[in-house]
Structures are given as structure tokens and as C-alpha cells.
C-alpha positions in Angstrom: -42.3 24.2 -11.5 -44.5 21.3 -11.7 -44.6 18.1 -9.3 -42.2 15.8 -11.8 -39.5 18.6 -11.9 -39.3 19.5 -8.6 -38.9 16.0 -7.3 -36.1 16.4 -10.4 -34.3 18.3 -8.8 -34.4 17.6 -5.2 -32.9 14.3 -6.5 -30.2 16.2 -8.7 -29.3 17.9 -5.0 -29.3 14.2 -3.3 -26.5 13.0 -5.9 -24.8 16.5 -5.7 -24.3 15.8 -2.1 -23.1 12.0 -1.8 -20.7 13.1 -5.1 -19.9 16.4 -4.3 -20.4 17.3 -0.6 -16.5 15.9 0.3 -14.8 18.0 -2.1 -17.2 21.3 -1.4 -16.3 21.0 2.8 -12.4 20.7 1.7 -12.8 24.3 -0.4 -14.4 26.1 2.2 -12.1 24.8 4.7 -9.7 26.1 2.8 -11.6 29.7 2.6 -12.6 29.5 6.4 -10.0 27.7 8.3 -12.3 26.2 10.7 -13.3 22.8 10.4 -16.9 23.3 12.2 -17.3 26.4 10.7 -17.0 25.0 7.0 -18.8 21.5 8.4 -21.8 24.0 8.9 -21.7 26.5 6.4 -22.2 23.2 3.9 -25.4 22.3 5.8 -26.6 25.7 5.5 -25.8 26.1 2.1 -27.6 22.8 1.0 -30.5 23.8 2.9 -30.7 27.1 1.5 -30.2 24.8 -2.3 -33.5 22.5 -1.3 -35.6 25.9 -1.1 -34.0 27.8 -4.2 -33.4 25.1 -6.3 -37.1 23.7 -7.0 -38.5 27.4 -7.7 -35.2 29.0 -9.5 -33.9 26.2 -10.8 -30.7 24.0 -10.6 -27.8 27.0 -11.5 -25.5 26.4 -14.2 -22.4 25.7 -11.9 -23.9 23.8 -8.9 -20.9 23.5 -7.4 -19.8 26.8 -6.9 -23.3 28.2 -5.9 -22.3 25.7 -3.0 -19.5 27.3 -2.2 -20.0 31.0 -2.6 -24.0 30.6 -0.6 -21.8 28.7 2.2 -19.2 31.3 2.2 -21.7 33.6 2.4 -23.5 31.7 5.5 -20.4 31.2 7.4 -20.0 35.2 7.0 -23.7 35.9 8.6 -22.7 33.1 11.1 -19.7 35.0 12.4 -21.4 38.6 12.1 -24.3 36.9 14.8 -21.0 35.7 16.7 -19.4 39.5 16.7 -22.4 40.6 19.2 -20.6 39.1 21.6 -17.1 39.0 20.7 -16.0 41.7 18.7 -13.3 39.7 17.1 -15.6 37.9 15.0 -16.3 40.9 12.9 -13.6 41.2 11.6 -12.6 38.1 10.4 -16.2 38.1 8.7 -14.7 41.0 7.1 -11.4 39.2 6.0 -13.4 36.2 4.1 -16.1 38.3 2.8 -12.8 40.6 0.9 -10.3 37.6 0.4 -12.0 34.7 -1.2 -12.3 35.9 -5.2 -14.1 33.2 -7.9 -10.9 31.3 -8.0 -12.0 30.0 -4.8 -14.9 27.9 -6.5 -12.4 26.8 -9.2 -13.8 23.0 -10.1 -10.5 21.9 -12.1 -9.2 18.9 -10.7 -5.5 19.0 -10.6 -2.6 18.1 -8.2 -3.4 21.4 -6.4 -6.8 19.6 -5.4 -8.6 21.0 -2.5 -9.1 17.2 -1.3 -5.1 16.9 -1.5 -4.3 19.5 0.4 -6.5 19.1 2.9 -4.9 15.3 3.3 -2.0 16.8 4.3 -2.9 19.1 6.6 -5.5 16.2 8.6 -1.5 14.4 8.2 0.7 17.2 10.0 3.4 15.5 12.0 1.8 17.8 15.0 -1.3 15.9 15.4 -1.0 12.8 16.7 -1.1 9.6 14.7 -4.3 8.2 15.9 -6.0 11.4 15.1 -4.3 11.9 11.9 -6.3 9.6 10.6 -9.3 9.6 12.4 -9.7 13.3 11.3 -8.6 12.2 7.4 -11.2 10.0 7.3 -13.8 11.8 8.6 -13.2 15.3 7.0 -11.7 14.4 3.7 -13.6 11.2 3.1 -16.5 11.4 5.1 -16.6 8.4 6.6 -18.8 8.5 10.1 -17.9 8.4 13.5 -18.7 4.4 13.5 -17.2 3.8 10.6 -14.1 5.0 11.3 -14.1 3.3 14.5 -14.9 -0.1 13.1 -11.7 0.3 10.8 -9.4 1.2 13.5 -10.5 -1.3 15.8 -11.3 1.4 18.6 -14.9 2.5 19.8 -17.1 5.8 18.3 -16.6 7.7 21.8 -12.6 7.0 21.8 -13.0 8.1 18.1 -14.9 11.1 18.4 -12.7 12.7 21.2 -9.5 12.4 18.4 -11.8 14.1 15.9 -12.2 17.0 18.3 -8.8 17.0 19.9 -7.1 16.8 15.9 -9.2 19.7 15.0 -8.6 22.1 17.9 -4.8 21.8 17.1 -4.7 22.5 13.9 -6.8 25.6 14.7 -4.5 26.4 18.0 -0.9 25.4 16.4 -2.5 27.6 12.5 -1.3 24.6 10.4 -1.5 25.7 7.4 -4.2 24.4 4.6 -1.5 23.3 1.6 0.5 20.4 0.2 3.9 20.9 1.9 7.3 21.7 0.5 9.2 18.9 -1.5 11.6 18.4 1.6 8.4 17.5 3.7 7.1 15.5 1.5 8.5 12.7 2.7 7.8 12.3 6.5 4.1 13.4 5.6 3.7 10.7 3.1 3.5 7.9 5.5 0.4 8.5 7.3 -1.5 10.0 3.9 -0.5 7.0 2.2 -2.4 4.6 5.2 -5.3 7.0 5.1 -6.3 6.7 1.4 -5.5 2.6 1.7 -8.0 2.7 4.9 -10.3 4.5 2.8 -9.6 2.2 0.0 -10.3 -1.0 2.4 -14.3 0.4 3.7 -14.8 0.4 0.2 -14.1 -2.7 -1.2 -15.1 -4.4 2.3 -17.6 -2.6 3.9 -17.4 -2.4 7.7 -21.2 -2.7 7.5 -24.4 -2.1 6.2 -26.3 -4.5 3.2 -23.6 -3.8 0.4 -20.0 -5.7 0.8 -18.8 -3.3 -1.0 -18.8 0.9 -1.7 -17.4 1.8 -5.5 -17.7 5.6 -4.1 -15.1 5.0 -1.4 -12.6 3.1 -3.0 -12.6 4.9 -6.2 -12.3 8.2 -4.5 -9.1 6.1 -2.5 -7.4 5.4 -6.6 -8.2 9.0 -7.3 -6.2 10.1 -4.4 -3.5 7.9 -5.2 -3.0 9.0 -8.6 -2.9 12.7 -7.2 0.1 11.5 -5.2 1.9 9.7 -7.8 2.0 12.7 -9.5 3.0 14.7 -6.5 5.6 12.3 -5.5 6.6 9.2 -7.7 7.8 7.2 -4.7 8.0 3.8 -5.0 5.5 2.7 -2.3 3.1 5.3 -4.0 3.4 3.0 -6.8 2.9 0.0 -4.7 -0.2 1.5 -3.3 -2.1 2.9 -5.8 -0.8 -0.9 -7.7 -2.6 -2.9 -4.9 -5.5 -0.9 -5.1 -5.9 -0.8 -8.7 -5.1 -4.7 -8.6 -7.8 -5.5 -5.6 -10.5 -3.3 -7.2 -10.1 -5.4 -10.2 -12.1 -8.1 -8.6 -15.1 -6.4 -8.1 -17.1 -7.9 -10.2 -16.7 -11.1 -9.5 -17.1 -10.7 -5.8 -20.4 -11.1 -5.5 -23.1 -12.9 -7.2 -25.8 -11.3 -9.0 -28.2 -11.3 -6.0 -25.3 -10.0 -3.8 -23.9 -12.8 -2.4 -20.5 -12.9 -1.4 -18.0 -15.6 -3.3 -14.8 -16.0 -2.1 -11.9 -15.3 -4.1 -11.1 -19.3 -4.7 -14.7 -19.4 -6.4 -14.3 -16.0 -8.6 -14.9 -16.3 -12.4 -11.7 -14.5 -12.9 -13.0 -13.8 -17.1 -15.0 -11.1 -14.9 -11.8 -10.0 -13.4 -11.0 -6.0 -14.9 -7.7 -6.6 -17.2 -7.1 -2.8 -17.3 -7.0 -2.3 -14.2 -4.7 -5.9 -13.6 -2.4 -4.8 -16.7 -1.9 -1.5 -15.2 -0.9 -2.7 -11.5 1.2 -5.3 -13.0 3.5 -2.0 -14.5 3.2 0.0 -10.6 3.9 -3.1 -8.7 6.9 -4.4 -11.3 8.7 -0.9 -11.2 8.0 -0.7 -7.3 9.8 -3.9 -6.7 12.9 -2.8 -9.5 13.3 0.7 -7.3 14.5 -1.5 -4.4 13.3 0.9 -2.2 9.7 -0.6 -1.6 7.8 -1.3 1.8 5.0 -2.9 2.6 2.3 -2.0 0.2 4.9 -2.8 -2.7 4.9 -6.2 -1.3 1.0 -6.0 -0.6 0.6 -5.5 -4.3 2.6 -8.3 -5.0 1.2 -10.6 -3.1 -1.9 -9.6 -5.0 -0.4 -9.8 -8.5 0.7 -13.4 -7.9 -3.3 -14.1 -7.2 -3.7 -11.4 -10.6 -1.5 -13.8 -12.9 -3.0 -17.5 -11.9 -5.7 -18.5 -14.3 -7.8 -20.4 -11.2 -7.0 -21.0 -7.7 -5.6 -24.2 -8.1 -2.9 -22.8 -10.4 -2.3 -19.6 -7.3 1.9 -20.1 -6.2 1.3 -20.6 -2.8 4.9 -20.8 -1.5 5.8 -17.4 -2.9 2.8 -16.0 -1.3 4.0 -17.2 1.6 7.6 -16.0 0.9 5.6 -12.5 0.3 4.1 -12.3 3.6 7.1 -13.6 6.0 9.0 -10.7 3.9 5.9 -8.6 5.2 5.7 -9.8 8.4 9.5 -8.5 8.8 8.7 -5.5 8.4 5.3 -4.5 9.4 4.7 -6.6 12.5 0.7 -6.9 12.8 -1.0 -9.8 14.1 -3.3 -9.4 10.5 -0.6 -9.8 8.4 0.0 -12.8 10.3 -3.4 -13.9 10.1 -3.1 -13.8 6.2 0.0 -16.0 6.4 -1.2 -18.6 8.3 -3.7 -19.1 5.8 -1.5 -19.2 2.7 0.4 -21.7 5.0 -2.5 -23.6 5.2 -2.6 -23.4 1.0 0.7 -24.4 0.3 1.2 -27.1 3.5 -2.2 -27.9 4.5 -5.5 -26.3 7.1 -3.4 -28.1 10.0 -0.5 -26.4 9.5 -2.4 -22.7 9.4 -4.3 -23.6 11.7 -1.4 -24.2 14.4 -0.6 -20.9 13.4 -3.7 -19.5 14.0 -4.2 -20.6 17.1 -1.1 -18.8 18.1 -2.6 -15.3 17.4 -5.4 -16.2 19.8 -3.1 -17.6 22.5 -1.8 -14.2 22.6 -5.1 -13.1 23.1 -5.1 -10.8 19.6 -7.8 -10.8 17.2 -10.6 -12.3 19.4 -13.0 -9.9 18.1 -11.8 -9.7 14.9 -14.3 -11.3 12.4 -12.1 -12.5 10.0 -10.0 -14.2 12.3 -12.5 -16.4 13.5 -13.9 -16.6 10.2 -10.6 -18.2 8.8 -10.0 -20.5 11.7 -13.7 -22.0 11.0 -12.9 -23.0 7.5 -9.9 -24.8 8.3 -11.7 -26.6 10.4 -14.6 -27.4 8.0 -11.8 -28.6 5.6 -10.5 -30.6 8.6 -13.9 -31.9 9.6 -14.2 -30.9 12.9 -17.7 -29.5 12.9 -18.0 -28.6 16.2 -14.8 -26.4 16.1 -16.1 -24.9 13.0 -19.6 -24.2 14.3 -18.0 -22.5 17.4 -15.6 -19.9 15.2 -18.3 -19.6 12.7 -20.7 -18.6 15.6 -18.4 -16.3 16.9 -17.8 -14.3 13.3 -20.7 -14.2 13.0 -21.5 -12.1 16.5 -18.9 -10.2 14.9 -19.6 -8.5 11.8 -21.9 -6.0 10.9 -22.1 -6.4 7.2 -25.3 -8.4 5.5 -23.4 -9.9 2.3 -20.7 -12.0 5.1 -23.8 -12.6 7.5 -25.7 -14.4 4.8 -21.9 -16.1 4.0 -21.6 -17.4 7.4 -25.3 -18.3 7.6 -25.2 -20.2 4.7 -21.8 -22.3 6.1 -23.2 -23.0 9.7 -26.3 -24.6 7.9 -24.5 -27.0 5.2 -22.4 -28.2 8.7 -25.9 -29.0 10.1 -26.8 -30.8 6.7 -23.8 -32.8 6.8 -24.4 -34.1 10.4 
């Protein structure tokens, strides 16, 4: 094989890892019943592919090849362990004889491996914070650092949660399956929370050179659609509607050079009308049920934005009312912050600034960059340049995302130039 062909194979393998490693890992966890063993086997399989494929060519079914290779790598590892622990030999024999061709079925259905893995990671036997951390790590492939930032905690604390969660699943023999119908409602809330956290990381990345990560938001929407087929509950409709309505803005959220564009300045002709239409239909169905919750209310807020032809014509009184309703069922300083911004748009910067000040006075959101950025913007609109500069500088110190950093630096420069 020529050097060019070998390089092409390696590029294909890299692309396959980015696109399929999560699904392959989920299948391996189902087959092997052990997170750590499955993760090691996955890495071994891709290492084997990097050696074999440049010589033999890419197989007709790459995913099946990787799953099969990983399974046998795991069996070999267990047999090596059997030298010290005889029970491992029996487990290896079970893996060797218990998995047939169905194990590598690539059909995407309601019994999708990643969906089953989501419910396993969200089992009620696990602590709530562990469910979220484990699902983000194992189902969605986020790094420990990314998850820690999304959950506003430290990486070491987050890593310990994941280790304990894996041990609990192993010790309690938690099954790898979508739960029975009578258990679904109790398990759904955490799964929805996790799906939305994944979407948020894709819609507004916590760090890096890019504002968004379309792979993560697309995966969250895919999981949302699977959940809706499995359980067509109002909140599932609401979450899917919320993700679609927010995702519809993606083309307008950055300039051609990658700079951040705020909602009020976006070219709304670039918004995806198909996603908006689908989202509006879903949120309407969810609201009509009168059994909705926080995701549906957030979707309703996004719907108000999507129906406005420009920022000036936005129905801010309705948005404030929806945030007020949301705050009653979901007490959160972030919800309060968003409501404060909406109040500022309805009643003026002073009103919003007072509400944000009250949040800070309670010691909340002091390390949340978007809160300082919001305060800075309101101070800027009021001509309070010193206060605006301090808040922009604080927001800049907290952000790890390059487009947001460039935006904040530009705002600071504008304040200096207007002196």
C-alpha cells in the first residue's frame, strides 16, 4: 500500500474514532459488563486497527471489526488475569461463547446501545451527581475537565464520583437495559438532565477554540428523538423542542471568522426554519398537555425568540412571565440571572442590574463568567464604564473559550476608546 493510501487509512480511522468510539464503547459495556474492561478493550482495538488496516485495508464493516477485536482483546486480558485469579478464566469463557453476531448489529433503533447505557448510568441506585457525571463521561465521551466545568465542580471531585459510580454498578450488578415501562418515569428526569447538559456543551462549549461543538449537540438531539419514541411524555417533547429551537440559531451565532454574535445582533434569516417549525410544534403539544415542567417552559421562551422578526419586536413581557413561572418550579440562580436579563430588556438596565446585584449579594454565581458578563453589559448601557470594565475583566478571567475571550476583549477595548 502506498504512503498516500496508508495516510488515507489513518485519517479514516481517526474519523471513525471521533464518530463511532462512543457507540462502540456502549456495545462493549453491554457485552463485557465492565466499564474499565470495555474502555481498555476499545483502546486495544483501535491500536490493532492502526497496525492492521494500513497493511490489510479498511474492513467492509469497520465497526463490527472493532467490536469483535475489542471483545477478543478483553478475553485475552481476562485469561492473563486468570493466572492470578481462577474466576477470570470462567468469565473469559462466558464472553467467548455468549456473544454472537447480534452483538455487533449496527442498526440504530429504540434499543440503541447508547440509550441503554444512558439508563444504566442513570440508575436510581447511584447518587444523582454521579449519574450525571458517569453518563457524560461514558455515553458522550466528554473529558473529566469538561464535565467538571459543566457541573461547576473540580476535576478531582468529578473523577472520584465516576470511580464510585462504576464500582456501584459492578457491585450492585445493575443491568444494562432500558428499564420496564413502570420504572421509566422515575428514571427519565436524570436522563433528560444529562441529555441537556450534553447539548449545552455542544451549543456553547465550555472551552477551546470553537464556540460550538456540533457533534455533541447533534448527539443530544439524536438521543432526545430516541427518548421521545420510547416515552412520548410532555417533558421529553419540551426538551427536544428546546434543543431544536436553540440549535436553529447555530448558523447565525458566529461570524465567518468565528467571532461570537449575540442573539440581539444575529441575522435571523440564517436561522434554520425547519428546526424552528418542528420545535414550535413540539412545544405547543407539550404546553397543551398541562403536565409540563422546566424544559417545556424553557422551550416556550426559545419559541418567543424564534417568532420575533428581530430583537426589537421580541415579546419581553411574555419572556419575563415565563421565567417567573420557571423560577417557581426550578429554584436556580442561573434562572434568576436569565430572568434579570429579560427584566432589563423589559424595564431597563437599572431594574436588571438590581436583580443581578441581589444574586451576587447572596454569594451565588461569583465564579460564573456569564453572570459577570451580563452585569458588565448592563453597566455599559448605563454609561458606568468603571463598573463595566471590572465586570468584563472578571468575566474574561473566568472564561476558557476563545471566541468568548475575543468578544470580551473587544468590549473592553471599546470602553477604553470611548473615554
